[in-house]
N, C-alpha and C positions, 0 to 999 in steps of 0.2 A: 154397420154390421154385414158380414157375409153369413147369406141364407145359409143352414146348413142341408138344404135340399139341391144345394151346386154339384155339379159332377166333377167337381178340379180335385186333385189328388193334391197330398199334401205331405209333407215329411218335416220332422224334426230333429233337429240337429243338435247338439249339444256343443255350447261354448262356454271358455273359460267367463263368459259375461251373463251370462244365462240362454235361453233357448234361442236358436233361430227356427222359425218356421219358413219353408218355401213352398208356396202353391204355385201348381203348374196350369198356368192360364191355356196356353197352348200356341203355338208356332213360335213367336220368337219372344212370347211375352211372358214376364214372373212378377212373381209378388214376393217379397225378401215382408215375413212381422218379425221386429228384432227390438227390446226394450220399448215398446209400446208405439213403434214407431212403423207406419205402411209405406213400404220402397217397392215401387215398379219399375219393370225394365220394358220398354218397348208396347205400350199396350196397345192393343190393335183390337177395334170392336167387332172385327170376324168371330172370334173366339170367346169374347166375354160381354155381358149386359154390365158395362163398365156403370152405370145410374145405380146399381147394387151393392158394388163394392165399397168396401171402407175407404174415406177420402186419402189423398195423396198425401205423407209429408214430403216425397223427395220421389222425383220421374226422373230416369236417365233414360235416353233417346242415344242410339249407336249409330244413327245415320238417320240421311232425309228419307228413304224410301217410304212409298204409303204407308206398306205394311207395318214399318217400324215406328213412323210419324203419325199418326193420327188423331188429328184436330180435334174430332168427336167424340172420344173415347177421353184424351187428355182434359178435355172442358168437363168431363162429367165425374172425375176425380180430383181434380183439380180444386182450391180454396188459395185465397189470399196467401197464407202463411207456406203455401207449395214451394218449397224449390224444387226448381227441373234444370237438370243437365244436360248438356247439349254439344253437339259441334258445331263448328263455324257453319256448315251447311244448313244445319235444321234452326239455327237464328236468325234466316230470313225469313221463317216463317214463324217463330217464337223469340224477336228480339229483346227480350226481358228475362232469357234464362241466362244461367251459369255456362260459357263456353269453357269446354276443355281441349286442349290439344294433346295427339298421342304425347306422352310423355310429362303431362303434367300431375299433381298431384295436389288434392280436396280435400279439406276438414269441414264436415258438415252435422254439429252434434257431437255424435260418438261415433259419426259414420266414417271412418277413413277411405277415398277414393283415388284410383290411380287410372290414368288413361292411358289405353297402351294402343298400338298397332292393331287395324282389322283390313285387310283388303285382299285382294285375289291376282296372282301370279300366271293362272293355264288359263281360269275361265273366262271368255272375251265374247263381248256381245258380235254380231257379227262384221261389223267397223272395225272390229281388231281392238275395241276400248275394254279395259275389265272391268266385270259387271260393276266391281267396287274398288275404284282409284285408290293407290296408297297415298296415306295423307286426308285422306275424308272421312274418313270412320273412325270410332272408339269400340275396342272392348273395352271392359273395365275389370280390374281388378279392387272388390270389396272386402274390408277387415271387419268382423263382427267375433269381438273378442281376440280369442288364439286363432281364429279360422280364415283363412284366406279363399274367397271366392270368387272365380273366374268365368265371366262372361264373355266370351267369346266375337259377341257379335258376328255379323257377315265376315267370313274372312275363310280363307286356305290355312293348310301346316303353315305358317309364314317363317322365314328364319328367325326373327324374334323370340317365337316359343322357344324357343334353347335358353333363353335368358330370365324365362319365369322361375320361382324359387317357392315351394313351401304351399304349395296350391294345395288346399284340402279339399276342395269341390271345384269343380269344372264343368261348364257348358258349354258344348262344340258343337257347330250347324253343321248339317250334314243335306241340306235341300238344293237337289242338284236341278239343273247345272249353276247352280249360284254361287257355290260355297264351297266344303269338301264331300268328295268321295269316300265311303267309309275307309279305304286306305289311306287315304290321307288323314282321317281323323284318329286313326289308331296310331299312324306315325306321330300324328302331333301329342296325342297323350305319351308316346314313350317317351318322347325328348322331355316332360316336364312333370311327369307320373303323382298326377293327381289320386289325392287317395280314392275319392269317389268321383266317378265321371257322368253326365248325362248328357247324352246325345239330346240336341233338342231344334228345333225351326227344321226338322229331317222331312216335311211333305211324304212323298210316296219312297221313299228312300227307304232297303232293307237295314231295319238298325237288328237283325239278328247278327250281320253281316260283321260288323265291328266286335260285337259280341265274341263272336268264333275269332275275328282275328288278336284280340285280347285274351284270348284265352289261359296264355302261359305267363300271362303277367298278373300275377297273384296280388301285388301289391294295389292293385287298380282293382274297384269296384264300378261294374259298369252297370246304372241304376235305369232299367226303362220307365220314361212314362208316358202320359199323352200329350205330345208336345209337337203332334202332325203340324 
């Protein structure tokens, strides 16, 4: 069980199949608790003591960078029954995981998982290569009852976001220079209009700028949590 003295914020979301609990661990790390299952996104040792966290039923990894694929954090919550969903590049370090490519669909128990693209167009390294090349990373859409939750992974406001539909909750990254500016995140949100938007993995980016940019979008509620 998670200690009641931990500093993590938690939101409860009603779904048609029961309550979804979202625990905001920090950086790109999240914990979803649903129907008695513990579902982790990109566990990262810098933001949490995973030896004190609940055992994982499912772990989803968006890409292979060390702040998203942390073997020590994974080992602390993993059991023989844990299912690990990952990208092909992540599988080089965790070969027994379930590889999903962009466009793949997977069901694990009551959890319906869609892998969607996550990549950079504008933000690049000094050698001209994108920080996150197209086709290597995943975002994930998880369906909890009647609520579709989009975890974007490390990405910019890519054209594929225009095809997203019926997103109840979205997590969009603003960790500069690697992902989105507030203007990019606002543009992304306007394209698929999540009912609730959490900026996450935002480093030192000014999240209030995103709130201001979306102030006229009355159908999008921006929620700020501790996810730097």
